[in-house]
N, C-alpha and C positions, 0 to 999 in steps of 0.2 A: 591500457587495459582498455578495450574498446566502449562504444555508446552503450549495448547490451547489457552489459557488466554491471556501468555503474547503475545504469538502471533498478539490476535484480537485486543490487547491495542495495540502492535507495530504499524500493519495495519491503526489503526484508528489516530493514529496520524502521519501516512505517508500521510496519505487523506487528513488530514486540512492542511498538510503543502505544499502538491503541489497545493493547490488552488490561482489563478492568480490574488489576490486581491490587490498586493502592484506594485504600478508604476513600477519596476526596475524588475518587473516579468515578465511583458504581454509582452515581446519580448522574449520569451524561447519557445512560440508554443506549441507544443501537447510532447514534449519532457520528462518533470516531469510524465502528466498522463499518457505517453505509457511505462514508464520504469517501473511506481508506477501499471500498470493494467498487469503487464508482472508478478512484485514479486507477486502480489494478486493469479495471476493463478497460480504460483510456490508454494505458501504455500496451496491453498488451496485445489489442487489434491492430496495430503499425507492427507488433513484432510478428505475430503470424500473418500478416502480408506480406512480410518481408522489402516495408518501407524502412526499417531500421537498422 
């Protein structure tokens, strides 16, 4: 598996983990999804640029 595949799997796991479906995570607000969106952008830009 190449690096892009590993990053894609990691992104999917991160996106699933920040979903506020458990009662103790409902008060976290937008912080987990905001951090995830930032990580996705940081990973997506080099991927689209062809450096990964």
